[in-house]
C-alpha positions as CSV (number, residue, x, y, z in Angstrom):
1,M,26.5,-44.1,84.2
2,E,26.4,-41.7,81.5
3,Q,27.7,-38.4,82.3
4,A,25.3,-35.6,82.1
5,V,25.6,-33.0,79.3
6,K,27.1,-29.7,80.2
7,R,24.3,-27.1,79.1
8,M,25.8,-23.5,77.7
9,R,22.5,-21.7,77.5
10,K,20.0,-20.9,80.0
11,E,17.0,-20.4,77.6
12,F,15.8,-22.6,74.9
13,L,17.0,-21.1,71.5
14,V,13.7,-21.6,69.6
15,F,14.2,-22.6,65.8
16,G,13.0,-20.1,63.4
17,S,12.0,-17.5,66.1
18,P,10.8,-14.8,64.2
19,F,11.9,-11.1,64.4
20,I,9.2,-8.9,65.4
21,G,9.3,-5.4,66.1
22,E,7.9,-2.0,68.1
23,E,6.1,-1.3,64.7
24,E,4.5,-4.3,64.0
25,I,3.1,-4.2,67.7
26,A,1.6,-0.7,67.2
27,E,0.2,-1.7,63.9
28,V,-1.6,-4.4,65.6
29,V,-3.1,-2.5,68.1
30,A,-4.0,0.4,65.4
31,T,-5.7,-2.3,63.6
32,L,-7.6,-3.3,66.7
33,R,-8.4,-0.1,67.3
34,S,-9.8,0.4,63.9
35,G,-12.4,-2.4,64.1
36,W,-11.3,-3.7,60.7
37,I,-9.5,-6.8,61.6
38,G,-10.8,-8.9,58.7
39,T,-9.8,-8.1,55.0
40,G,-9.7,-4.9,54.6
41,P,-7.5,-1.9,53.8
42,R,-4.5,-3.3,55.4
43,V,-4.4,-6.2,52.8
44,K,-5.0,-4.1,50.2
45,Q,-1.9,-2.1,51.4
46,F,0.2,-5.0,52.0
47,E,-0.8,-6.3,48.4
48,E,0.5,-2.9,46.8
49,K,4.0,-3.1,48.7
50,M,4.3,-6.5,47.5
51,K,3.9,-5.4,43.9
52,E,6.5,-2.5,44.4
53,Y,9.1,-4.7,45.9
54,T,9.1,-7.8,43.8
55,G,8.0,-5.8,40.3
56,A,4.9,-8.1,39.7
57,Q,1.9,-6.5,38.0
58,F,-0.7,-8.4,40.3
59,A,-0.9,-9.3,43.8
60,V,-3.4,-11.5,46.1
61,A,-2.9,-12.2,49.7
62,V,-4.0,-15.6,50.8
63,S,-4.1,-17.4,54.1
64,S,-1.2,-19.7,53.4
65,C,1.3,-20.6,50.6
66,T,-0.7,-23.9,50.4
67,A,-3.8,-21.9,49.7
68,A,-1.5,-20.0,47.0
69,L,-0.4,-23.4,45.3
70,H,-4.2,-24.7,45.1
71,L,-5.4,-21.5,43.8
72,S,-2.9,-21.2,41.1
73,L,-3.3,-24.9,39.9
74,L,-6.9,-23.9,39.2
75,V,-6.4,-20.9,37.5
76,C,-4.1,-22.7,35.3
77,G,-6.6,-25.2,34.5
78,V,-5.3,-28.1,36.7
79,G,-7.7,-31.0,37.2
80,P,-8.3,-34.5,37.2
81,G,-6.5,-36.7,34.8
82,D,-3.5,-34.1,35.3
83,E,0.1,-34.3,36.0
84,V,2.1,-31.8,37.6
85,I,6.0,-32.3,38.1
86,T,7.7,-31.4,41.1
87,T,10.1,-32.5,43.8
88,P,10.3,-34.7,46.7
89,M,12.7,-32.7,48.3
90,T,10.1,-30.2,49.4
91,F,7.2,-30.0,52.5
92,A,4.4,-31.7,51.7
93,A,1.8,-29.1,51.0
94,T,3.7,-28.5,47.5
95,A,2.4,-31.9,46.5
96,N,-0.7,-32.1,49.0
97,A,-2.1,-28.9,47.0
98,V,-1.8,-31.0,43.7
99,I,-3.9,-33.4,45.2
100,H,-6.4,-30.9,46.4
101,A,-6.7,-29.6,42.6
102,A,-7.6,-33.5,42.2
103,A,-4.2,-33.8,39.9
104,K,-1.2,-36.2,40.2
105,P,1.8,-35.3,41.6
106,V,4.6,-36.4,39.8
107,F,8.1,-36.5,41.4
108,V,11.4,-36.3,39.7
109,D,15.0,-36.8,42.0
110,V,17.0,-33.6,42.8
111,D,20.5,-32.3,42.3
112,R,22.5,-33.6,45.5
113,E,24.7,-30.4,45.5
114,T,21.4,-27.6,45.0
115,M,19.1,-29.8,46.4
116,L,16.4,-28.7,43.7
117,L,14.9,-29.8,40.6
118,D,17.3,-31.5,38.0
119,P,16.0,-29.7,34.7
120,E,17.5,-32.8,32.7
121,R,15.0,-35.2,35.0
122,I,12.2,-32.8,34.3
123,E,12.0,-33.2,30.6
124,A,12.1,-36.8,30.7
125,A,9.0,-37.2,33.5
126,V,6.7,-35.0,30.8
127,T,4.0,-37.1,29.5
128,P,0.9,-36.1,27.4
129,R,-0.8,-35.4,30.9
130,T,1.7,-33.1,32.2
131,K,-0.2,-30.0,32.8
132,A,2.2,-28.0,35.1
133,I,6.0,-27.7,36.8
134,I,6.0,-26.6,40.5
135,P,9.7,-25.6,40.8
136,V,10.6,-25.4,45.0
137,H,13.0,-22.5,45.9
138,L,14.5,-25.0,48.2
139,A,15.9,-22.7,51.4
140,G,15.9,-19.9,49.5
141,R,18.1,-21.0,46.4
142,V,16.7,-20.3,43.3
143,C,16.1,-23.1,40.9
144,A,17.5,-22.9,37.5
145,M,14.5,-21.0,36.0
146,D,15.9,-20.4,32.3
147,E,16.2,-24.2,31.8
148,I,12.9,-24.9,33.6
149,L,10.7,-22.2,31.8
150,A,12.6,-23.4,28.4
151,I,10.8,-27.2,28.9
152,A,8.0,-25.5,29.7
153,Q,7.8,-23.5,26.8
154,R,8.6,-26.4,24.2
155,H,5.9,-29.0,26.0
156,H,3.1,-25.8,26.5
157,L,3.1,-26.4,30.2
158,H,2.3,-24.0,33.3
159,V,4.9,-23.0,35.4
160,I,4.1,-22.1,39.3
161,E,6.9,-21.4,41.5
162,D,6.9,-22.2,45.2
163,A,8.6,-19.7,46.7
164,A,7.6,-19.9,50.2
165,H,11.5,-19.6,51.4
166,C,12.7,-17.3,48.5
167,I,10.9,-13.7,48.8
168,E,14.2,-11.9,48.3
169,G,15.5,-14.1,45.9
170,R,16.9,-12.9,42.5
171,Y,17.6,-14.8,39.6
172,H,19.5,-13.3,36.2
173,G,18.1,-9.8,37.2
174,H,14.6,-10.8,37.8
175,S,12.8,-10.7,41.0
176,V,11.3,-14.1,42.0
177,G,7.5,-13.6,41.7
178,T,8.2,-11.7,38.2
179,M,9.1,-15.2,36.2
180,S,6.4,-17.6,35.8
181,D,2.3,-17.8,35.4
182,T,2.1,-17.3,39.2
183,T,4.5,-17.2,42.0
184,C,3.5,-18.5,45.5
185,F,5.1,-17.3,48.9
186,S,4.6,-18.3,52.5
187,F,4.2,-16.1,55.3
188,Y,4.2,-18.3,58.1
189,V,6.0,-17.7,61.9
190,T,9.3,-18.9,60.8
191,K,9.8,-17.5,57.5
192,N,11.9,-14.4,56.2
193,L,8.7,-12.5,56.3
194,T,6.0,-13.2,58.6
195,T,2.1,-12.8,59.2
196,A,2.2,-15.5,61.2
197,E,-0.1,-17.4,59.2
198,G,-0.6,-16.2,55.2
199,G,0.6,-16.2,52.0
200,M,0.6,-14.3,48.8
201,V,0.4,-15.3,45.0
202,L,1.9,-13.3,42.2
203,T,1.1,-13.0,38.6
204,D,1.3,-10.9,35.4
205,N,-2.0,-12.1,34.3
206,A,-5.1,-9.8,35.1
207,Q,-7.5,-12.4,34.7
208,W,-6.1,-14.7,36.4
209,A,-5.6,-12.3,39.5
210,E,-9.3,-11.3,39.5
211,R,-10.4,-15.3,39.5
212,L,-7.3,-15.7,42.3
213,R,-9.0,-12.9,44.2
214,A,-12.7,-14.5,44.0
215,L,-11.6,-18.4,44.5
216,G,-10.2,-17.0,47.6
217,L,-13.3,-15.6,49.3
218,H,-16.0,-18.3,48.6
219,G,-16.4,-17.4,44.7
220,M,-17.8,-13.9,45.6
221,D,-17.1,-11.3,43.1
222,V,-17.0,-8.5,45.4
223,Q,-14.3,-8.0,48.1
224,A,-15.9,-7.7,51.8
225,H,-13.9,-4.2,52.2
226,Q,-15.6,-2.9,48.8
227,R,-19.0,-4.6,50.6
228,F,-18.9,-2.4,53.3
229,G,-17.3,0.7,52.6
230,E,-18.4,4.3,53.1
231,S,-19.8,4.5,49.2
232,G,-22.5,2.1,50.8
233,Y,-23.5,-1.7,50.5
234,R,-22.6,-3.4,47.3
235,H,-24.4,-6.7,46.5
236,Y,-22.4,-9.9,45.3
237,Q,-22.3,-13.1,43.3
238,V,-21.2,-16.2,43.8
239,T,-19.3,-16.6,40.8
240,E,-18.2,-20.3,41.3
241,P,-17.8,-22.2,44.9
242,G,-14.6,-20.7,46.1
243,Y,-12.6,-21.5,49.2
244,K,-12.3,-19.4,52.6
245,Y,-8.7,-18.6,52.0
246,N,-8.5,-14.6,52.6
247,M,-5.8,-12.9,54.5
248,T,-6.9,-10.6,57.4
249,D,-5.9,-6.8,58.3
250,M,-4.6,-8.5,61.5
251,Q,-1.9,-10.8,59.7
252,A,-1.5,-7.8,56.8
253,A,-0.5,-5.6,59.7
254,L,2.4,-7.5,60.5
255,G,3.4,-7.9,57.3
256,L,3.7,-4.2,56.2
257,H,6.5,-3.6,58.7
258,Q,8.2,-7.1,58.2
259,L,8.3,-6.0,54.3
260,Q,9.9,-2.4,55.3
261,R,12.4,-4.1,57.2
262,L,13.0,-6.9,54.7
263,E,16.1,-6.1,53.2
264,Q,18.1,-5.2,56.6
265,S,17.2,-8.6,57.8
266,W,18.2,-10.3,54.8
267,Q,21.8,-8.6,55.8
268,R,21.9,-9.9,59.3
269,R,20.9,-13.1,57.6
270,N,23.5,-13.5,55.1
271,E,26.2,-12.3,57.9
272,I,25.1,-15.4,60.0
273,W,25.2,-17.5,56.9
274,N,29.0,-16.3,56.6
275,D,30.0,-17.1,59.9
276,Y,28.8,-20.7,59.3
277,Q,30.6,-21.3,56.4
278,K,33.6,-20.1,58.0
279,A,33.1,-21.6,61.2
280,F,32.2,-25.6,59.7
281,S,34.6,-25.6,56.6
282,D,37.0,-28.0,57.9
283,L,34.2,-30.2,59.8
284,P,33.6,-33.7,57.9
285,I,30.0,-32.1,56.5
286,H,28.4,-31.4,53.1
287,L,27.5,-27.5,53.2
288,P,25.5,-25.6,51.3
289,A,26.6,-24.9,48.0
290,D,28.1,-22.0,46.6
291,D,25.4,-19.4,44.9
292,A,25.0,-19.5,41.7
293,V,26.5,-16.7,39.1
294,N,24.1,-13.8,39.3
295,T,21.5,-15.1,41.6
296,R,20.8,-14.1,45.1
297,H,19.9,-16.9,47.9
298,A,17.2,-15.5,50.0
299,R,19.1,-17.2,53.2
300,H,15.9,-19.0,54.8
301,L,17.5,-22.0,55.5
302,Y,21.0,-23.1,56.6
303,T,21.0,-26.6,55.8
304,V,24.1,-29.1,56.0
305,V,24.1,-32.7,55.3
306,V,25.9,-35.4,57.7
307,Q,26.4,-38.5,56.5
308,Q,27.7,-41.1,60.0
309,E,30.1,-43.3,57.7
310,E,31.8,-40.0,56.9
311,C,31.4,-38.0,60.1
312,G,31.0,-40.4,62.8
313,K,27.7,-39.0,63.9
314,S,24.2,-40.0,62.6
315,R,21.8,-36.8,61.9
316,D,19.7,-38.0,64.8
317,Q,22.3,-37.8,67.0
318,L,23.2,-34.3,66.2
319,L,19.7,-33.4,66.5
320,Q,19.6,-34.7,70.2
321,H,22.9,-33.3,70.9
322,F,21.6,-29.6,70.0
323,T,18.4,-30.6,71.8
324,Q,20.3,-31.3,75.4
325,H,22.5,-27.9,74.6
326,L,19.2,-25.9,74.3
327,I,19.4,-25.1,70.6
328,G,16.6,-25.6,68.2
329,V,17.3,-27.3,65.1
330,G,15.1,-28.2,62.2
331,V,14.9,-31.1,59.3
332,H,14.0,-30.2,56.0
333,Y,12.8,-32.3,54.8
334,T,12.0,-36.2,54.9
335,P,11.3,-36.5,50.9
336,V,7.7,-36.3,50.4
337,H,7.4,-40.0,48.6
338,L,8.4,-41.6,51.9
339,H,5.4,-40.3,53.6
340,P,2.8,-43.0,54.3
341,Y,0.1,-41.0,52.4
342,Y,2.0,-41.0,49.1
343,R,3.7,-44.4,49.8
344,R,0.1,-46.2,49.8
345,T,-1.6,-44.2,47.2
346,F,1.3,-44.3,44.7
347,G,3.7,-47.3,45.7
348,Y,6.4,-45.1,46.5
349,R,9.6,-47.1,48.1
350,E,12.7,-46.1,49.2
351,G,15.5,-45.8,46.1
352,A,12.9,-44.0,43.7
353,F,14.7,-40.7,44.2
354,P,18.4,-41.4,45.5
355,N,19.4,-37.9,45.5
356,A,16.7,-36.5,47.7
357,E,16.7,-39.6,49.7
358,W,20.4,-38.8,50.7
359,I,19.3,-35.3,51.6
360,G,16.7,-36.3,53.5
361,Q,18.6,-38.9,55.6
362,G,21.2,-36.5,56.4
363,T,19.7,-32.7,56.5
364,I,19.9,-30.7,59.4
365,S,19.0,-26.5,59.3
366,L,20.6,-24.3,62.1
367,P,19.0,-21.4,63.4
368,L,19.1,-18.5,60.9
369,S,16.9,-15.4,62.2
370,A,17.5,-12.0,61.8
371,K,16.6,-12.0,65.7
372,L,19.6,-14.2,66.6
373,S,22.3,-12.4,68.9
374,R,26.3,-12.4,68.5
375,E,25.8,-14.6,71.4
376,D,23.3,-17.1,70.2
377,V,25.2,-17.2,66.7
378,E,28.5,-18.4,69.0
379,D,26.4,-20.9,70.8
380,V,25.6,-22.5,68.2
381,I,28.6,-22.9,66.5
382,S,30.2,-24.0,69.6
383,V,27.7,-26.7,70.2
384,F,27.9,-27.8,66.7
385,R,31.5,-28.0,66.5
386,Q,32.0,-29.6,70.2
387,A,30.0,-32.7,68.8
388,F,32.5,-33.7,66.4
389,E,35.3,-32.7,68.9
390,A,34.1,-34.9,71.6
């Protein structure tokens, strides 16, 4: 009979559990009492604070990063018959947004060490139908933006950054959000800054910002808080069939205080990251690559790769091991091209993108949240090491 697993913890450690402070709770309560819980003054304030934090000229808050990507593709003129180059090593929303814009996602393989788009492969994938590139700053590591932007300039392509994991990222002196045509952020519950659900588009193009704002709320030319303000009712015009992608003041109430604490939270996650790097350096696994020179990793995910032939354990065995010890872990990601829709629609098979598949077969993300206590981190380290010592 199999011996029962000895559990170190009494409560399950939820993967990606957000750090919510009393300030956020008080702001949400104040929002409820204000009577303005839809898109209003707090959303506007949140947008202004995001511009201050990043240095971008325009910020448009939306309901998700998926919405941000979809709207960005539309304002860049992406549509039927166009192709958009991106990575298969991402969450499906990146490619789904391209489908929503009636275009075709074209995947190129990644570098095994960084897990990011390989610029040389991007260049080889450009065709007369290519309209844009979506680099994904996976886990918080910034892509090689100088090379990607140079390719885009040579071929007259738009660049839309998927920075869902990378709000604190820096690249060669630039904040993520200030380098490309548009940059898209996620504020989902597990993200470094959360509004429970939500997203943001940053751009330096004034006309695009205006259209992004209109498209995000049914194509109306006047925002809700402008229609019903103290200055009196303002009539609106629907300029094109838009979407219901607006952020609410309830969400922005969380984001305002999350943003104030963002650098402090990054410091805590960086400490945990360094603890993991030191604790696991002697294990037969692939640790995250060192940060590139003159960049800052946003420390969103601490992701290792395990290969059974090297360490004697499969990734799924380790997932089960953590769960049995009441620690939540993640998988980031199964490559997009191997999901049923993309296999069925585009004919993808195993072997199409070997590096992404190698990562996808062995990737496992450990808890990395500013909310983690010292004891939580020690538990994660002990449980992981125990799996290899057994």
